OpenMM code with the backbone's topology and positions (N, CA, C; nanometers):
from openmm import Vec3, app, unit

residues = "MET PHE TYR PHE LEU VAL VAL ILE ALA VAL LEU LEU LEU GLY TYR ALA ALA VAL LEU VAL SER LEU VAL ARG LYS GLY ARG ARG ILE PRO PRO ALA ALA TYR LEU GLY LEU ALA ALA LEU ASN GLY LEU ILE LEU ALA ALA VAL LEU ALA TRP ALA ILE ALA ARG".split()
positions = [
    Vec3(-0.1895, -11.3089, -3.2308),
    Vec3(-0.0631, -11.3655, -3.3984),
    Vec3(0.0880, -11.3086, -3.2319),
    Vec3(0.1232, -11.1952, -3.1929),
    Vec3(0.1939, -11.1825, -3.1910),
    Vec3(0.3308, -11.2071, -3.0692),
    Vec3(0.2471, -11.3223, -2.9866),
    Vec3(0.3009, -11.4282, -2.9080),
    Vec3(0.3172, -11.5211, -2.9873),
    Vec3(0.2518, -11.5605, -3.0957),
    Vec3(0.3284, -11.6321, -3.1807),
    Vec3(0.4438, -11.6429, -3.2483),
    Vec3(0.4294, -11.4643, -3.2706),
    Vec3(0.5906, -11.4386, -3.3512),
    Vec3(0.7266, -11.3963, -3.1899),
    Vec3(0.6802, -11.3765, -3.1575),
    Vec3(0.8225, -11.3221, -2.9985),
    Vec3(0.7807, -11.5244, -2.9442),
    Vec3(0.7085, -11.6052, -2.9758),
    Vec3(0.7578, -11.7388, -2.9961),
    Vec3(0.8507, -11.7458, -3.0652),
    Vec3(0.8900, -11.7637, -3.2048),
    Vec3(0.9456, -11.8229, -3.3062),
    Vec3(1.0891, -11.7269, -3.2794),
    Vec3(1.0683, -11.6178, -3.2503),
    Vec3(1.2132, -11.5371, -3.2250),
    Vec3(1.3259, -11.5618, -3.1492),
    Vec3(1.2391, -11.5848, -3.0092),
    Vec3(1.2860, -11.6832, -2.8850),
    Vec3(1.3797, -11.7957, -2.9598),
    Vec3(1.2849, -11.8778, -3.0424),
    Vec3(1.3585, -12.0688, -3.0888),
    Vec3(1.4513, -11.9826, -3.1789),
    Vec3(1.4505, -11.9773, -3.2120),
    Vec3(1.5576, -11.8555, -3.3443),
    Vec3(1.6894, -11.7755, -3.3257),
    Vec3(1.6595, -11.7359, -3.1833),
    Vec3(1.7956, -11.6703, -3.0766),
    Vec3(1.8258, -11.8050, -3.0246),
    Vec3(1.7571, -11.9512, -2.9714),
    Vec3(1.8131, -12.0420, -2.9008),
    Vec3(1.8532, -12.1521, -2.9418),
    Vec3(1.8547, -12.1371, -3.1264),
    Vec3(1.8915, -12.2263, -3.1544),
    Vec3(2.0033, -12.2113, -3.2557),
    Vec3(2.0150, -12.0683, -3.2882),
    Vec3(2.1487, -11.9548, -3.2564),
    Vec3(2.1968, -11.9876, -3.2345),
    Vec3(2.1998, -11.9485, -3.1099),
    Vec3(2.2487, -11.9892, -3.0025),
    Vec3(2.3347, -12.0816, -3.0304),
    Vec3(2.3595, -12.2228, -3.0447),
    Vec3(2.3660, -12.3768, -3.0014),
    Vec3(2.4334, -12.3491, -3.0682),
    Vec3(2.3847, -12.2865, -3.2047),
    Vec3(2.5283, -12.3489, -3.3252),
    Vec3(2.6015, -12.2854, -3.3233),
    Vec3(2.6060, -12.1149, -3.2501),
    Vec3(2.6924, -12.0588, -3.2099),
    Vec3(2.8207, -12.1407, -3.0285),
    Vec3(2.7473, -12.1900, -3.0186),
    Vec3(2.8246, -12.2356, -2.9214),
    Vec3(2.9337, -12.4111, -2.9318),
    Vec3(2.8298, -12.4641, -3.0615),
    Vec3(2.9308, -12.5760, -3.1390),
    Vec3(3.0164, -12.5283, -3.1875),
    Vec3(3.0259, -12.4011, -3.2148),
    Vec3(3.1308, -12.3629, -3.3308),
    Vec3(3.2487, -12.3065, -3.2256),
    Vec3(3.2383, -12.2407, -3.1254),
    Vec3(3.3345, -12.2075, -3.0271),
    Vec3(3.3854, -12.3776, -3.0300),
    Vec3(3.2869, -12.4530, -2.9343),
    Vec3(3.4168, -12.5790, -2.9335),
    Vec3(3.4900, -12.6745, -2.9743),
    Vec3(3.4799, -12.5977, -3.1606),
    Vec3(3.5487, -12.6515, -3.2491),
    Vec3(3.4854, -12.7222, -3.3109),
    Vec3(3.3205, -12.7814, -3.3525),
    Vec3(3.2784, -12.9001, -3.3819),
    Vec3(3.1854, -12.7870, -3.4977),
    Vec3(3.1771, -12.8819, -3.5811),
    Vec3(3.1563, -12.8378, -3.7323),
    Vec3(3.0420, -12.8097, -3.6811),
    Vec3(2.9564, -12.7827, -3.7853),
    Vec3(2.8370, -12.7615, -3.7912),
    Vec3(2.7735, -12.8409, -3.9440),
    Vec3(2.6636, -12.9468, -3.8843),
    Vec3(2.6346, -13.0406, -3.9651),
    Vec3(2.5425, -12.9531, -4.0876),
    Vec3(2.5698, -12.9997, -4.1889),
    Vec3(2.4618, -12.9407, -4.3386),
    Vec3(2.2856, -12.9299, -4.3012),
    Vec3(2.2229, -12.9875, -4.2049),
    Vec3(2.0439, -12.9734, -4.2346),
    Vec3(2.0845, -12.8515, -4.1103),
    Vec3(2.1806, -12.8532, -3.9791),
    Vec3(2.1848, -12.7402, -3.8848),
    Vec3(2.1029, -12.5310, -4.0339),
    Vec3(2.2066, -12.5547, -4.0750),
    Vec3(2.1505, -12.4240, -4.2424),
    Vec3(2.0105, -12.4555, -4.3012),
    Vec3(1.9376, -12.6047, -4.2866),
    Vec3(1.8186, -12.6196, -4.3292),
    Vec3(1.7481, -12.5709, -4.1526),
    Vec3(1.7939, -12.6147, -4.1482),
    Vec3(1.6722, -12.5546, -4.0015),
    Vec3(1.6669, -12.4340, -3.9739),
    Vec3(1.8047, -12.3590, -3.9442),
    Vec3(1.8400, -12.2597, -3.9959),
    Vec3(1.7562, -12.1383, -4.0598),
    Vec3(1.7383, -12.1836, -4.1180),
    Vec3(1.6961, -12.1048, -4.3169),
    Vec3(1.4928, -12.1687, -4.2587),
    Vec3(1.4774, -12.2647, -4.2215),
    Vec3(1.2979, -12.3572, -4.2080),
    Vec3(1.2544, -12.1811, -4.0734),
    Vec3(1.3545, -12.2306, -4.0027),
    Vec3(1.3014, -12.1130, -3.8901),
    Vec3(1.2517, -11.9243, -3.9454),
    Vec3(1.4083, -11.9226, -3.9789),
    Vec3(1.3691, -11.7578, -4.0566),
    Vec3(1.2675, -11.7444, -4.1601),
    Vec3(1.2742, -11.8367, -4.2705),
    Vec3(1.1649, -11.8507, -4.3546),
    Vec3(0.9994, -11.7642, -4.2517),
    Vec3(0.9634, -11.9139, -4.1742),
    Vec3(0.8463, -11.9220, -4.0632),
    Vec3(0.8514, -11.7684, -4.0135),
    Vec3(0.9379, -11.7717, -3.9046),
    Vec3(0.9240, -11.5549, -3.8978),
    Vec3(0.8485, -11.4724, -3.9988),
    Vec3(1.0040, -11.4932, -4.1595),
    Vec3(0.9331, -11.3722, -4.1883),
    Vec3(0.7546, -11.4160, -4.2588),
    Vec3(0.7621, -11.5284, -4.2137),
    Vec3(0.6025, -11.5330, -4.3205),
    Vec3(0.4845, -11.4682, -4.2189),
    Vec3(0.5140, -11.4814, -4.0778),
    Vec3(0.4523, -11.4467, -3.9946),
    Vec3(0.4147, -11.3030, -3.9532),
    Vec3(0.6226, -11.2856, -3.9893),
    Vec3(0.5772, -11.1060, -3.9971),
    Vec3(0.4867, -10.9878, -4.1002),
    Vec3(0.5088, -11.0691, -4.2246),
    Vec3(0.4780, -11.0799, -4.3622),
    Vec3(0.2963, -11.0627, -4.2634),
    Vec3(0.2330, -11.1678, -4.2924),
    Vec3(0.0455, -11.2429, -4.2210),
    Vec3(0.0602, -11.1528, -4.1337),
    Vec3(0.0742, -11.0953, -4.0731),
    Vec3(0.0641, -11.0284, -3.9147),
    Vec3(0.0215, -10.8344, -4.0118),
    Vec3(0.1951, -10.8329, -4.1069),
    Vec3(0.1560, -10.7256, -4.1106),
    Vec3(0.0504, -10.6698, -4.2226),
    Vec3(0.0078, -10.7984, -4.3465),
    Vec3(-0.0955, -10.7808, -4.4015),
    Vec3(-0.1966, -10.7306, -4.3462),
    Vec3(-0.2150, -10.8477, -4.2492),
    Vec3(-0.3091, -10.9213, -4.1928),
    Vec3(-0.4158, -10.7124, -4.0477),
    Vec3(-0.3931, -10.6912, -4.0223),
    Vec3(-0.3028, -10.5079, -4.0066),
    Vec3(-0.4330, -10.4364, -4.0590),
] * unit.nanometer
topology = app.Topology()
chain = topology.addChain("A")
for resn in residues:
    res = topology.addResidue(resn, chain)
    for name in ("N", "CA", "C"):
        topology.addAtom(name, app.Element.getBySymbol(name[0]), res)
């Protein structure tokens, strides 16, 4: 479960880095990008809660 959390955290950081690079280039972030970011955040939150409860 720990490795799953690490993979999700790395994906979240990579996705956020892509969004930041788009903003720095002056492009607008599409609304679907916020949905993807929220989904990754929700996934990592659910995984952390499941891991904490299982311990």
